[in-house]
C-alpha positions in Angstrom: -46.4 -92.2 23.4 -49.4 -92.8 21.8 -49.6 -89.0 20.5 -48.8 -89.2 16.5 -50.3 -85.8 15.0 -49.4 -82.4 16.1 -52.0 -80.0 17.5 -52.8 -77.6 14.9 -54.8 -74.4 16.6 -54.9 -71.4 14.1 -52.9 -69.2 16.6 -51.7 -70.3 20.0 -49.7 -68.5 22.7 -48.3 -70.6 25.3 -47.7 -68.7 28.8 -45.7 -70.3 31.6 -47.3 -69.4 34.9 -45.3 -67.2 37.1 -42.9 -68.2 39.9 -44.5 -69.6 42.9 -44.0 -69.8 46.7 -42.9 -73.1 47.5 -44.4 -75.1 50.5 -42.3 -78.2 51.3 -44.4 -81.5 51.4 -47.5 -80.0 50.0 -49.1 -80.6 46.7 -47.4 -78.2 44.2 -50.9 -77.9 42.3 -51.8 -75.7 45.7 -49.0 -73.3 45.3 -49.7 -69.4 44.7 -47.6 -67.0 43.5 -44.6 -65.6 45.2 -43.7 -61.8 45.5 -41.6 -62.1 42.3 -44.2 -64.2 40.7 -46.7 -61.3 41.2 -44.4 -58.8 39.3 -44.1 -61.2 36.7 -47.9 -61.3 36.3 -48.3 -57.6 36.4 -45.8 -57.3 33.6 -47.3 -59.9 31.3 -50.6 -58.4 31.5 -48.9 -55.3 29.9 -47.7 -57.5 26.8 -49.0 -56.4 23.3 -49.8 -59.9 22.1 -53.2 -59.8 24.4 -54.6 -57.6 21.6 -54.9 -60.7 19.5 -56.2 -63.1 21.7 -59.8 -64.1 21.7 -60.0 -66.9 24.2 -57.7 -67.5 27.6 -57.4 -71.3 28.7 -55.9 -72.2 32.1 -55.2 -75.4 33.9 -57.2 -76.0 37.0 -54.4 -75.0 39.2 -54.8 -71.5 40.9 -51.4 -70.6 39.7 -52.4 -70.3 36.2 -55.4 -67.8 37.4 -53.3 -66.0 39.3 -50.9 -65.4 36.6 -53.4 -63.6 34.7 -55.3 -61.9 37.3 -53.7 -58.6 36.5 -54.7 -58.9 33.0 -58.3 -59.8 33.8 -58.9 -56.6 36.0 -58.5 -54.6 33.0 -59.7 -57.0 29.9 -62.9 -58.7 29.2 -61.8 -62.5 27.8 -63.8 -65.7 27.9 -61.7 -67.7 30.1 -62.0 -71.2 30.0 -60.4 -74.1 32.7 -59.3 -77.5 31.3 -57.7 -80.1 33.7 -56.2 -81.5 30.5 -53.9 -78.7 30.9 -52.8 -79.5 34.6 -49.1 -80.1 35.4 -47.8 -83.6 35.0 -49.1 -85.1 38.0 -46.6 -85.6 40.9 -46.4 -87.0 44.4 -46.3 -84.2 47.4 -43.3 -85.5 48.9 -40.3 -83.0 48.8 -37.4 -84.0 46.2 -33.9 -82.6 47.1 -32.8 -83.1 43.4 -35.5 -82.2 41.7 -34.1 -81.7 38.2 -32.5 -85.4 38.6 -36.1 -86.6 39.2 -37.3 -84.7 35.9 -34.9 -85.9 33.8 -35.8 -89.5 34.6 -39.3 -88.7 33.7 -38.2 -87.5 30.5 -36.0 -90.3 29.8 -38.8 -92.8 30.5 -42.1 -91.6 28.9 -44.0 -94.7 29.1 -43.4 -95.5 32.9 -44.2 -93.6 36.3 -41.2 -92.5 38.0 -41.5 -92.5 41.8 -45.1 -92.2 41.3 -45.4 -89.3 39.0 -47.5 -89.4 35.9 -46.0 -91.0 33.0 -44.6 -88.2 30.6 -46.5 -89.7 27.6 -49.8 -89.8 29.3 -49.3 -86.0 30.4 -48.4 -85.2 26.8 -51.4 -87.3 25.6 -54.0 -85.5 27.7 -52.4 -81.9 26.8 -52.5 -82.4 22.9 -56.2 -83.8 23.3 -57.2 -80.6 25.2 -55.6 -78.4 22.6 -57.1 -80.3 19.7 -60.4 -80.0 21.3 -60.4 -76.6 21.7 -58.9 -75.8 18.4 -61.9 -77.6 16.5 -64.3 -75.8 18.7 -62.9 -72.2 18.0 -60.8 -72.8 14.6 -60.9 -69.1 13.7 -59.7 -67.9 17.3 -56.5 -67.0 18.6 -56.2 -68.5 22.1 -53.9 -67.9 24.8 -53.0 -71.0 27.0 -51.3 -70.4 30.7 -49.9 -73.7 31.7 -46.7 -75.5 33.1 -43.2 -76.2 32.9 -43.2 -80.2 32.5 -46.5 -80.2 30.1 -45.2 -77.3 27.8 -41.8 -78.7 27.5 -43.3 -82.0 26.3 -45.5 -80.5 23.8 -42.6 -78.5 22.7 -40.4 -81.4 22.1 -43.3 -83.2 20.6 -44.1 -79.9 17.9 -40.2 -79.8 17.2 -40.4 -83.6 16.4 -37.9 -84.6 19.3 -38.0 -88.1 20.7 -37.5 -86.6 24.3 -37.3 -83.3 26.3 -33.8 -82.0 26.2 -33.3 -81.3 30.0 -31.6 -77.8 29.6 -34.2 -76.6 27.8 -36.7 -77.3 30.5 -34.2 -76.0 33.1 -34.0 -72.6 30.8 -37.7 -72.4 30.3 -38.4 -69.2 32.7 -41.5 -68.4 34.6 -43.8 -66.3 32.9 -42.0 -67.1 29.2 -44.1 -67.0 26.2 -44.2 -69.0 23.0 -46.2 -69.0 20.1 -47.6 -71.7 18.0 -49.1 -71.6 14.3 -50.4 -74.2 12.2 -48.5 -76.7 14.2 -45.3 -74.8 14.2 -43.5 -72.9 16.9 -43.0 -69.6 15.2 -41.9 -68.0 18.4 -39.8 -69.9 20.9 -40.3 -69.6 24.7 -38.7 -65.9 25.5 -39.3 -63.6 28.5 -41.2 -60.5 27.0 -39.7 -57.2 28.0 -40.0 -55.9 31.3 -41.1 -59.2 32.8 -38.3 -60.7 35.6 -36.4 -63.7 34.0 -36.4 -66.7 36.3 -35.2 -69.9 34.7 -36.1 -73.2 36.2 -32.3 -74.1 36.5 -31.3 -70.9 38.4 -31.9 -69.3 41.9 -34.4 -66.6 42.0 -32.3 -63.4 41.9 -34.6 -61.4 44.4 -36.3 -62.4 47.6 -39.4 -60.2 48.3 -39.3 -59.5 52.0 -42.9 -60.4 51.9 -42.1 -63.8 51.0 -39.6 -64.4 53.6 -41.7 -66.5 55.8 -44.5 -68.9 55.1 -47.5 -68.9 57.2 -46.1 -71.9 59.2 -43.0 -70.4 60.3 -40.9 -72.0 57.3 -38.2 -70.2 55.4 -39.5 -69.0 52.1 -37.3 -71.2 49.5 -38.0 -68.5 46.6 -37.1 -70.3 43.3 -34.1 -72.4 44.1 -33.0 -75.0 41.1 -33.5 -78.2 43.0 -37.2 -77.9 43.6 -38.6 -75.8 40.9 -42.0 -76.9 39.3 
């Protein structure tokens, strides 16, 4: 990895996007929220930490904007989209053993595994984005809605770990929130009160009837552990 320092925004909330409706062999960047994800988004909008937030940062993937759509219906915040916060770029082909692929990507950070963006490159651009926004708005508290792989890479970086512990990524729930202050994690990722907990390594406990069928007629897979984003 080429990253050597630690990004130091004054205060930054990291918010994992809500659970998505998966469409096999379609770019995950295009996925939208499923029924449980919409419930997570609504519950996130009621959390008190938003009172501290001066600016909202999003990736350019629509799932991040959908995650804060309920919040923005009742709160006026500056919203910035930045593709440096996009998820680690992956090929659209369906992967049966997604966790094994992710483990290999973490284990070989400088290499492209099966056409995926190298983990080191994803971390570099992510940290560059945080450094840039922190420099532009040094006195602001910001919230960044992002993605599981890049958040896991950044978390390991801030903690001084040489690689991401796979189980840490697997236990990172959709809609979990962490807080970074002065380059340190002061609150690690946790699901706020009232938000459904959906770790990447566990099957979704609830299937919304509205999500039972995709428009293409494919069975809605919910959030199975083999393919979570």
